[in-house]
N, CA, C and O atoms as CSV, one atom per row, in Angstrom:
chain,resi,resn,atom,element,x,y,z
A,1,MET,N,N,-6.039,-18.259,-5.385
A,1,MET,CA,C,-5.015,-17.387,-5.914
A,1,MET,C,C,-3.764,-18.234,-6.171
A,1,MET,O,O,-3.378,-19.052,-5.336
A,2,SER,N,N,-3.152,-18.034,-7.306
A,2,SER,CA,C,-2.004,-18.857,-7.674
A,2,SER,C,C,-0.759,-18.468,-6.880
A,2,SER,O,O,-0.643,-17.358,-6.360
A,3,PHE,N,N,0.153,-19.412,-6.808
A,3,PHE,CA,C,1.400,-19.189,-6.089
A,3,PHE,C,C,2.193,-18.050,-6.735
A,3,PHE,O,O,2.852,-17.278,-6.039
A,4,ARG,N,N,2.128,-17.949,-8.054
A,4,ARG,CA,C,2.848,-16.886,-8.771
A,4,ARG,C,C,2.329,-15.504,-8.375
A,4,ARG,O,O,3.113,-14.577,-8.171
A,5,ILE,N,N,1.015,-15.370,-8.267
A,5,ILE,CA,C,0.422,-14.088,-7.862
A,5,ILE,C,C,0.837,-13.750,-6.433
A,5,ILE,O,O,1.164,-12.601,-6.138
A,6,LEU,N,N,0.828,-14.742,-5.546
A,6,LEU,CA,C,1.242,-14.510,-4.165
A,6,LEU,C,C,2.699,-14.038,-4.092
A,6,LEU,O,O,3.032,-13.134,-3.325
A,7,GLN,N,N,3.551,-14.659,-4.891
A,7,GLN,CA,C,4.955,-14.240,-4.944
A,7,GLN,C,C,5.079,-12.817,-5.467
A,7,GLN,O,O,5.846,-12.015,-4.933
A,8,LEU,N,N,4.323,-12.508,-6.513
A,8,LEU,CA,C,4.354,-11.164,-7.088
A,8,LEU,C,C,3.861,-10.133,-6.079
A,8,LEU,O,O,4.439,-9.051,-5.972
A,9,ASN,N,N,2.802,-10.451,-5.341
A,9,ASN,CA,C,2.298,-9.541,-4.313
A,9,ASN,C,C,3.380,-9.236,-3.281
A,9,ASN,O,O,3.581,-8.083,-2.900
A,10,SER,N,N,4.064,-10.264,-2.842
A,10,SER,CA,C,5.127,-10.091,-1.855
A,10,SER,C,C,6.276,-9.256,-2.418
A,10,SER,O,O,6.825,-8.396,-1.729
A,11,LEU,N,N,6.629,-9.514,-3.660
A,11,LEU,CA,C,7.714,-8.773,-4.305
A,11,LEU,C,C,7.355,-7.297,-4.478
A,11,LEU,O,O,8.177,-6.421,-4.208
A,12,ILE,N,N,6.139,-7.024,-4.926
A,12,ILE,CA,C,5.694,-5.635,-5.093
A,12,ILE,C,C,5.677,-4.929,-3.746
A,12,ILE,O,O,6.088,-3.773,-3.653
A,13,GLN,N,N,5.209,-5.605,-2.697
A,13,GLN,CA,C,5.169,-5.008,-1.365
A,13,GLN,C,C,6.575,-4.637,-0.902
A,13,GLN,O,O,6.791,-3.540,-0.387
A,14,ARG,N,N,7.519,-5.536,-1.083
A,14,ARG,CA,C,8.897,-5.273,-0.648
A,14,ARG,C,C,9.527,-4.125,-1.444
A,14,ARG,O,O,10.150,-3.233,-0.868
A,15,GLU,N,N,9.362,-4.152,-2.756
A,15,GLU,CA,C,9.978,-3.120,-3.594
A,15,GLU,C,C,9.337,-1.750,-3.388
A,15,GLU,O,O,10.038,-0.739,-3.371
A,16,LEU,N,N,8.021,-1.705,-3.233
A,16,LEU,CA,C,7.371,-0.417,-2.978
A,16,LEU,C,C,7.750,0.123,-1.608
A,16,LEU,O,O,7.884,1.335,-1.438
A,17,GLY,N,N,7.922,-0.752,-0.634
A,17,GLY,CA,C,8.395,-0.308,0.678
A,17,GLY,C,C,9.748,0.367,0.564
A,17,GLY,O,O,10.005,1.388,1.201
A,18,HIS,N,N,10.609,-0.218,-0.257
A,18,HIS,CA,C,11.921,0.391,-0.493
A,18,HIS,C,C,11.764,1.727,-1.230
A,18,HIS,O,O,12.462,2.695,-0.927
A,19,ALA,N,N,10.856,1.770,-2.186
A,19,ALA,CA,C,10.622,3.005,-2.948
A,19,ALA,C,C,10.066,4.110,-2.060
A,19,ALA,O,O,10.394,5.281,-2.255
A,20,PHE,N,N,9.228,3.758,-1.090
A,20,PHE,CA,C,8.694,4.760,-0.172
A,20,PHE,C,C,9.819,5.439,0.596
A,20,PHE,O,O,9.728,6.621,0.929
A,21,LEU,N,N,10.869,4.694,0.872
A,21,LEU,CA,C,11.998,5.253,1.618
A,21,LEU,C,C,12.933,6.075,0.736
A,21,LEU,O,O,13.523,7.048,1.206
A,22,THR,N,N,13.078,5.703,-0.529
A,22,THR,CA,C,14.104,6.326,-1.364
A,22,THR,C,C,13.574,7.236,-2.468
A,22,THR,O,O,14.239,8.204,-2.836
A,23,GLU,N,N,12.398,6.945,-2.999
A,23,GLU,CA,C,11.921,7.640,-4.200
A,23,GLU,C,C,10.886,8.727,-3.933
A,23,GLU,O,O,10.790,9.691,-4.694
A,24,VAL,N,N,10.127,8.585,-2.882
A,24,VAL,CA,C,9.009,9.497,-2.611
A,24,VAL,C,C,9.241,10.161,-1.263
A,24,VAL,O,O,9.614,9.504,-0.292
A,25,SER,N,N,9.019,11.451,-1.214
A,25,SER,CA,C,9.169,12.107,0.074
A,25,SER,C,C,7.783,12.283,0.685
A,25,SER,O,O,7.004,13.156,0.302
A,26,LEU,N,N,7.517,11.406,1.658
A,26,LEU,CA,C,6.244,11.433,2.372
A,26,LEU,C,C,6.377,12.346,3.578
A,26,LEU,O,O,7.478,12.785,3.910
A,27,HIS,N,N,5.287,12.625,4.217
A,27,HIS,CA,C,5.262,13.486,5.403
A,27,HIS,C,C,6.213,12.922,6.461
A,27,HIS,O,O,6.151,11.728,6.754
A,28,PRO,N,N,7.092,13.747,7.042
A,28,PRO,CA,C,8.133,13.233,7.946
A,28,PRO,C,C,7.638,12.629,9.257
A,28,PRO,O,O,8.291,11.731,9.788
A,29,ASN,N,N,6.528,13.079,9.789
A,29,ASN,CA,C,6.068,12.585,11.088
A,29,ASN,C,C,4.900,11.622,10.967
A,29,ASN,O,O,4.079,11.519,11.878
A,30,VAL,N,N,4.822,10.919,9.846
A,30,VAL,CA,C,3.724,9.995,9.609
A,30,VAL,C,C,4.305,8.617,9.299
A,30,VAL,O,O,5.202,8.486,8.466
A,31,LEU,N,N,3.792,7.599,9.971
A,31,LEU,CA,C,4.205,6.228,9.723
A,31,LEU,C,C,3.336,5.654,8.608
A,31,LEU,O,O,2.117,5.557,8.753
A,32,THR,N,N,3.958,5.277,7.507
A,32,THR,CA,C,3.246,4.739,6.356
A,32,THR,C,C,3.727,3.317,6.109
A,32,THR,O,O,4.923,3.080,5.933
A,33,THR,N,N,2.790,2.370,6.095
A,33,THR,CA,C,3.123,0.966,5.951
A,33,THR,C,C,2.246,0.329,4.877
A,33,THR,O,O,1.047,0.599,4.808
A,34,ILE,N,N,2.839,-0.507,4.050
A,34,ILE,CA,C,2.072,-1.293,3.088
A,34,ILE,C,C,1.618,-2.548,3.813
A,34,ILE,O,O,2.440,-3.381,4.196
A,35,THR,N,N,0.306,-2.688,4.002
A,35,THR,CA,C,-0.197,-3.836,4.748
A,35,THR,C,C,-0.510,-5.025,3.855
A,35,THR,O,O,-0.398,-6.174,4.282
A,36,LYS,N,N,-0.904,-4.753,2.614
A,36,LYS,CA,C,-1.289,-5.853,1.727
A,36,LYS,C,C,-1.229,-5.390,0.285
A,36,LYS,O,O,-1.448,-4.216,-0.015
A,37,VAL,N,N,-0.932,-6.322,-0.599
A,37,VAL,CA,C,-0.970,-6.073,-2.041
A,37,VAL,C,C,-1.847,-7.150,-2.655
A,37,VAL,O,O,-1.680,-8.336,-2.372
A,38,GLU,N,N,-2.781,-6.732,-3.495
A,38,GLU,CA,C,-3.649,-7.659,-4.219
A,38,GLU,C,C,-3.503,-7.392,-5.708
A,38,GLU,O,O,-3.912,-6.340,-6.199
A,39,THR,N,N,-2.931,-8.329,-6.415
A,39,THR,CA,C,-2.750,-8.196,-7.861
A,39,THR,C,C,-3.831,-9.001,-8.577
A,39,THR,O,O,-4.135,-10.130,-8.193
A,40,SER,N,N,-4.399,-8.414,-9.609
A,40,SER,CA,C,-5.435,-9.118,-10.363
A,40,SER,C,C,-4.811,-10.290,-11.124
A,40,SER,O,O,-3.607,-10.311,-11.377
A,41,ARG,N,N,-5.642,-11.254,-11.478
A,41,ARG,CA,C,-5.148,-12.458,-12.166
A,41,ARG,C,C,-4.512,-12.144,-13.516
A,41,ARG,O,O,-3.585,-12.831,-13.945
A,42,ASP,N,N,-5.014,-11.097,-14.190
A,42,ASP,CA,C,-4.457,-10.738,-15.497
A,42,ASP,C,C,-3.271,-9.780,-15.390
A,42,ASP,O,O,-2.755,-9.317,-16.408
A,43,LEU,N,N,-2.838,-9.483,-14.171
A,43,LEU,CA,C,-1.692,-8.606,-13.877
A,43,LEU,C,C,-1.887,-7.175,-14.361
A,43,LEU,O,O,-0.914,-6.444,-14.551
A,44,GLU,N,N,-3.134,-6.773,-14.560
A,44,GLU,CA,C,-3.413,-5.403,-15.003
A,44,GLU,C,C,-3.370,-4.417,-13.843
A,44,GLU,O,O,-2.859,-3.307,-13.996
A,45,GLN,N,N,-3.898,-4.804,-12.692
A,45,GLN,CA,C,-4.024,-3.901,-11.550
A,45,GLN,C,C,-3.387,-4.515,-10.309
A,45,GLN,O,O,-3.407,-5.731,-10.118
A,46,ALA,N,N,-2.828,-3.658,-9.479
A,46,ALA,CA,C,-2.360,-4.068,-8.156
A,46,ALA,C,C,-2.921,-3.064,-7.160
A,46,ALA,O,O,-2.625,-1.871,-7.225
A,47,LYS,N,N,-3.739,-3.566,-6.236
A,47,LYS,CA,C,-4.313,-2.721,-5.200
A,47,LYS,C,C,-3.352,-2.762,-4.013
A,47,LYS,O,O,-3.068,-3.830,-3.469
A,48,ILE,N,N,-2.856,-1.591,-3.618
A,48,ILE,CA,C,-1.875,-1.462,-2.548
A,48,ILE,C,C,-2.593,-0.901,-1.324
A,48,ILE,O,O,-3.049,0.242,-1.342
A,49,TRP,N,N,-2.696,-1.701,-0.261
A,49,TRP,CA,C,-3.348,-1.274,0.972
A,49,TRP,C,C,-2.317,-0.592,1.852
A,49,TRP,O,O,-1.286,-1.179,2.181
A,50,ILE,N,N,-2.597,0.658,2.236
A,50,ILE,CA,C,-1.669,1.484,3.003
A,50,ILE,C,C,-2.261,1.783,4.382
A,50,ILE,O,O,-3.398,2.238,4.500
A,51,SER,N,N,-1.465,1.518,5.420
A,51,SER,CA,C,-1.838,1.883,6.789
A,51,SER,C,C,-1.059,3.144,7.148
A,51,SER,O,O,0.156,3.209,6.963
A,52,ILE,N,N,-1.765,4.136,7.659
A,52,ILE,CA,C,-1.148,5.427,7.959
A,52,ILE,C,C,-1.456,5.798,9.404
A,52,ILE,O,O,-2.597,5.719,9.858
A,53,PHE,N,N,-0.405,6.203,10.113
A,53,PHE,CA,C,-0.568,6.654,11.505
A,53,PHE,C,C,0.155,7.970,11.680
A,53,PHE,O,O,1.355,8.027,11.414
A,54,PRO,N,N,-0.491,9.007,12.102
A,54,PRO,CA,C,-1.890,9.117,12.496
A,54,PRO,C,C,-2.812,9.144,11.278
A,54,PRO,O,O,-2.453,9.647,10.214
A,55,LEU,N,N,-3.985,8.600,11.461
A,55,LEU,CA,C,-4.940,8.439,10.374
A,55,LEU,C,C,-5.398,9.774,9.790
A,55,LEU,O,O,-5.832,9.825,8.639
A,56,GLU,N,N,-5.310,10.843,10.559
A,56,GLU,CA,C,-5.742,12.161,10.071
A,56,GLU,C,C,-4.934,12.599,8.847
A,56,GLU,O,O,-5.424,13.389,8.039
A,57,LYS,N,N,-3.723,12.105,8.703
A,57,LYS,CA,C,-2.865,12.467,7.569
A,57,LYS,C,C,-3.073,11.541,6.376
A,57,LYS,O,O,-2.369,11.648,5.372
A,58,GLY,N,N,-4.043,10.627,6.487
A,58,GLY,CA,C,-4.266,9.620,5.455
A,58,GLY,C,C,-4.515,10.188,4.077
A,58,GLY,O,O,-3.911,9.731,3.107
A,59,GLN,N,N,-5.384,11.166,3.966
A,59,GLN,CA,C,-5.717,11.725,2.657
A,59,GLN,C,C,-4.529,12.464,2.040
A,59,GLN,O,O,-4.343,12.438,0.824
A,60,ILE,N,N,-3.735,13.116,2.871
A,60,ILE,CA,C,-2.546,13.818,2.369
A,60,ILE,C,C,-1.551,12.813,1.793
A,60,ILE,O,O,-0.997,13.030,0.716
A,61,ILE,N,N,-1.327,11.714,2.514
A,61,ILE,CA,C,-0.393,10.694,2.052
A,61,ILE,C,C,-0.908,10.039,0.780
A,61,ILE,O,O,-0.134,9.814,-0.151
A,62,LEU,N,N,-2.201,9.727,0.721
A,62,LEU,CA,C,-2.758,9.124,-0.490
A,62,LEU,C,C,-2.631,10.049,-1.698
A,62,LEU,O,O,-2.341,9.586,-2.801
A,63,LYS,N,N,-2.845,11.346,-1.502
A,63,LYS,CA,C,-2.676,12.301,-2.603
A,63,LYS,C,C,-1.224,12.352,-3.060
A,63,LYS,O,O,-0.949,12.431,-4.257
A,64,THR,N,N,-0.290,12.306,-2.105
A,64,THR,CA,C,1.133,12.301,-2.448
A,64,THR,C,C,1.485,11.054,-3.247
A,64,THR,O,O,2.221,11.130,-4.230
A,65,LEU,N,N,0.966,9.915,-2.828
A,65,LEU,CA,C,1.246,8.670,-3.548
A,65,LEU,C,C,0.627,8.693,-4.947
A,65,LEU,O,O,1.243,8.234,-5.909
A,66,GLN,N,N,-0.587,9.227,-5.058
A,66,GLN,CA,C,-1.220,9.342,-6.368
A,66,GLN,C,C,-0.401,10.242,-7.293
A,66,GLN,O,O,-0.225,9.945,-8.474
A,67,LYS,N,N,0.092,11.337,-6.737
A,67,LYS,CA,C,0.889,12.277,-7.521
A,67,LYS,C,C,2.189,11.624,-8.007
A,67,LYS,O,O,2.671,11.934,-9.096
A,68,ASN,N,N,2.751,10.725,-7.201
A,68,ASN,CA,C,4.018,10.078,-7.523
A,68,ASN,C,C,3.848,8.671,-8.094
A,68,ASN,O,O,4.805,7.899,-8.151
A,69,LYS,N,N,2.626,8.342,-8.517
A,69,LYS,CA,C,2.367,7.003,-9.028
A,69,LYS,C,C,3.235,6.670,-10.237
A,69,LYS,O,O,3.703,5.539,-10.364
A,70,GLY,N,N,3.455,7.626,-11.117
A,70,GLY,CA,C,4.306,7.405,-12.293
A,70,GLY,C,C,5.740,7.086,-11.904
A,70,GLY,O,O,6.367,6.200,-12.485
A,71,ARG,N,N,6.251,7.806,-10.925
A,71,ARG,CA,C,7.609,7.560,-10.441
A,71,ARG,C,C,7.718,6.165,-9.817
A,71,ARG,O,O,8.692,5.448,-10.046
A,72,LEU,N,N,6.713,5.793,-9.032
A,72,LEU,CA,C,6.719,4.475,-8.405
A,72,LEU,C,C,6.580,3.371,-9.450
A,72,LEU,O,O,7.205,2.317,-9.333
A,73,GLN,N,N,5.765,3.614,-10.465
A,73,GLN,CA,C,5.605,2.653,-11.558
A,73,GLN,C,C,6.934,2.462,-12.291
A,73,GLN,O,O,7.311,1.334,-12.609
A,74,SER,N,N,7.635,3.546,-12.556
A,74,SER,CA,C,8.950,3.469,-13.209
A,74,SER,C,C,9.957,2.730,-12.343
A,74,SER,O,O,10.769,1.954,-12.849
A,75,PHE,N,N,9.904,2.970,-11.040
A,75,PHE,CA,C,10.782,2.271,-10.105
A,75,PHE,C,C,10.557,0.763,-10.184
A,75,PHE,O,O,11.509,-0.015,-10.238
A,76,LEU,N,N,9.279,0.362,-10.191
A,76,LEU,CA,C,8.978,-1.066,-10.307
A,76,LEU,C,C,9.405,-1.629,-11.654
A,76,LEU,O,O,9.892,-2.757,-11.728
A,77,ASN,N,N,9.227,-0.853,-12.724
A,77,ASN,CA,C,9.647,-1.305,-14.049
A,77,ASN,C,C,11.140,-1.593,-14.085
A,77,ASN,O,O,11.578,-2.546,-14.729
A,78,ALA,N,N,11.914,-0.775,-13.399
A,78,ALA,CA,C,13.361,-0.960,-13.380
A,78,ALA,C,C,13.785,-2.120,-12.485
A,78,ALA,O,O,14.788,-2.778,-12.760
A,79,ARG,N,N,13.033,-2.379,-11.417
A,79,ARG,CA,C,13.443,-3.384,-10.431
A,79,ARG,C,C,12.908,-4.786,-10.709
A,79,ARG,O,O,13.560,-5.772,-10.365
A,80,LEU,N,N,11.742,-4.888,-11.321
A,80,LEU,CA,C,11.119,-6.193,-11.539
A,80,LEU,C,C,11.317,-6.644,-12.974
A,80,LEU,O,O,11.211,-5.842,-13.902
A,81,ARG,N,N,11.597,-7.897,-13.153
A,81,ARG,CA,C,11.786,-8.458,-14.489
A,81,ARG,C,C,10.490,-9.167,-14.920
A,81,ARG,O,O,10.373,-10.391,-14.870
A,82,LEU,N,N,9.541,-8.347,-15.337
A,82,LEU,CA,C,8.250,-8.863,-15.785
A,82,LEU,C,C,7.899,-8.245,-17.121
A,82,LEU,O,O,8.321,-7.130,-17.428
A,83,LYS,N,N,7.126,-8.967,-17.915
A,83,LYS,CA,C,6.664,-8.404,-19.182
A,83,LYS,C,C,5.683,-7.264,-18.945
A,83,LYS,O,O,5.700,-6.247,-19.638
A,84,LYS,N,N,4.826,-7.461,-17.945
A,84,LYS,CA,C,3.792,-6.468,-17.661
A,84,LYS,C,C,3.834,-6.136,-16.170
A,84,LYS,O,O,3.723,-7.023,-15.324
A,85,ILE,N,N,3.996,-4.858,-15.861
A,85,ILE,CA,C,3.944,-4.389,-14.477
A,85,ILE,C,C,2.522,-3.879,-14.227
A,85,ILE,O,O,2.022,-3.057,-14.994
A,86,PRO,N,N,1.868,-4.356,-13.164
A,86,PRO,CA,C,0.486,-3.911,-12.897
A,86,PRO,C,C,0.406,-2.412,-12.611
A,86,PRO,O,O,1.338,-1.813,-12.073
A,87,HIS,N,N,-0.726,-1.825,-12.982
A,87,HIS,CA,C,-1.003,-0.429,-12.635
A,87,HIS,C,C,-1.326,-0.368,-11.148
A,87,HIS,O,O,-2.047,-1.217,-10.624
A,88,LEU,N,N,-0.792,0.631,-10.481
A,88,LEU,CA,C,-0.929,0.730,-9.034
A,88,LEU,C,C,-2.172,1.520,-8.639
A,88,LEU,O,O,-2.487,2.549,-9.237
A,89,LYS,N,N,-2.863,1.029,-7.634
A,89,LYS,CA,C,-4.000,1.732,-7.049
A,89,LYS,C,C,-3.810,1.691,-5.536
A,89,LYS,O,O,-3.746,0.614,-4.943
A,90,PHE,N,N,-3.721,2.862,-4.917
A,90,PHE,CA,C,-3.488,2.958,-3.478
A,90,PHE,C,C,-4.816,3.105,-2.741
A,90,PHE,O,O,-5.674,3.899,-3.126
A,91,VAL,N,N,-4.966,2.316,-1.666
A,91,VAL,CA,C,-6.189,2.295,-0.872
A,91,VAL,C,C,-5.804,2.413,0.595
A,91,VAL,O,O,-4.849,1.785,1.052
A,92,LEU,N,N,-6.555,3.221,1.319
A,92,LEU,CA,C,-6.300,3.406,2.743
A,92,LEU,C,C,-6.844,2.208,3.518
A,92,LEU,O,O,-8.023,1.873,3.398
A,93,ASP,N,N,-5.994,1.569,4.308
A,93,ASP,CA,C,-6.375,0.425,5.143
A,93,ASP,C,C,-6.853,0.959,6.491
A,93,ASP,O,O,-6.068,1.503,7.268
A,94,THR,N,N,-8.130,0.800,6.755
A,94,THR,CA,C,-8.717,1.328,7.994
A,94,THR,C,C,-9.024,0.214,8.991
A,94,THR,O,O,-9.873,0.390,9.865
A,95,THR,N,N,-8.359,-0.909,8.874
A,95,THR,CA,C,-8.597,-2.044,9.765
A,95,THR,C,C,-8.370,-1.664,11.219
A,95,THR,O,O,-9.152,-2.054,12.086
A,96,GLU,N,N,-7.318,-0.913,11.499
A,96,GLU,CA,C,-7.013,-0.539,12.878
A,96,GLU,C,C,-8.117,0.310,13.488
A,96,GLU,O,O,-8.412,0.176,14.676
A,97,VAL,N,N,-8.725,1.171,12.707
A,97,VAL,CA,C,-9.824,2.004,13.200
A,97,VAL,C,C,-11.018,1.124,13.554
A,97,VAL,O,O,-11.669,1.335,14.577
A,98,LYS,N,N,-11.303,0.138,12.705
A,98,LYS,CA,C,-12.421,-0.767,12.968
A,98,LYS,C,C,-12.161,-1.595,14.228
A,98,LYS,O,O,-13.069,-1.802,15.033
A,99,VAL,N,N,-10.931,-2.066,14.400
A,99,VAL,CA,C,-10.571,-2.842,15.585
A,99,VAL,C,C,-10.727,-1.988,16.841
A,99,VAL,O,O,-11.243,-2.456,17.856
A,100,GLU,N,N,-10.279,-0.742,16.768
A,100,GLU,CA,C,-10.394,0.157,17.912
A,100,GLU,C,C,-11.857,0.395,18.277
A,100,GLU,O,O,-12.209,0.413,19.456
A,101,ARG,N,N,-12.702,0.577,17.274
A,101,ARG,CA,C,-14.127,0.798,17.515
A,101,ARG,C,C,-14.760,-0.434,18.172
A,101,ARG,O,O,-15.567,-0.296,19.092
A,102,ILE,N,N,-14.404,-1.626,17.710
A,102,ILE,CA,C,-14.930,-2.864,18.297
A,102,ILE,C,C,-14.461,-3.009,19.743
A,102,ILE,O,O,-15.234,-3.389,20.622
A,103,ASN,N,N,-13.177,-2.701,19.980
A,103,ASN,CA,C,-12.650,-2.776,21.354
A,103,ASN,C,C,-13.388,-1.819,22.287
A,103,ASN,O,O,-13.669,-2.174,23.432
A,104,LYS,N,N,-13.706,-0.616,21.817
A,104,LYS,CA,C,-14.448,0.336,22.641
A,104,LYS,C,C,-15.848,-0.180,22.962
A,104,LYS,O,O,-16.340,-0.024,24.080
A,105,LEU,N,N,-16.484,-0.802,21.957
A,105,LEU,CA,C,-17.807,-1.361,22.185
A,105,LEU,C,C,-17.765,-2.509,23.196
A,105,LEU,O,O,-18.643,-2.627,24.051
A,106,LEU,N,N,-16.743,-3.347,23.090
A,106,LEU,CA,C,-16.600,-4.451,24.030
A,106,LEU,C,C,-16.295,-3.961,25.436
A,106,LEU,O,O,-16.803,-4.513,26.412
A,107,ASP,N,N,-15.460,-2.919,25.547
A,107,ASP,CA,C,-15.142,-2.343,26.854
A,107,ASP,C,C,-16.377,-1.704,27.493
A,107,ASP,O,O,-16.548,-1.758,28.711
A,108,ALA,N,N,-17.229,-1.103,26.675
A,108,ALA,CA,C,-18.434,-0.456,27.182
A,108,ALA,C,C,-19.420,-1.477,27.738
A,108,ALA,O,O,-20.146,-1.192,28.690
A,109,GLU,N,N,-19.446,-2.673,27.139
A,109,GLU,CA,C,-20.360,-3.722,27.598
A,109,GLU,C,C,-19.842,-4.394,28.860
A,109,GLU,O,O,-20.635,-4.937,29.630
A,110,ALA,N,N,-18.543,-4.374,29.092
A,110,ALA,CA,C,-17.980,-5.092,30.239
A,110,ALA,C,C,-18.163,-4.374,31.539
A,110,ALA,O,O,-17.736,-4.868,32.582
């Protein structure tokens, strides 16, 4: 992955984090974090990995983000100086659930 893509991923993560606080009204008692951004080499798509706690509210938050994707896209268009802003795709990051399941299995064996 090129250094430019890595920089863009970091920039999109920071700006979307700011947008989550100011532009979109998410569920008040849910912690929503952008864990990773993966932008395609042609800058067409950006996959945004979202960690949500509690996980039960994950689908509600993803639907809210999908509904506000246009607003978030406009926010990025205004904040980033790029010819092409990638289309956003939000994905639920379930890494913590997998880690918890592995820890339970390890505890059961001990």
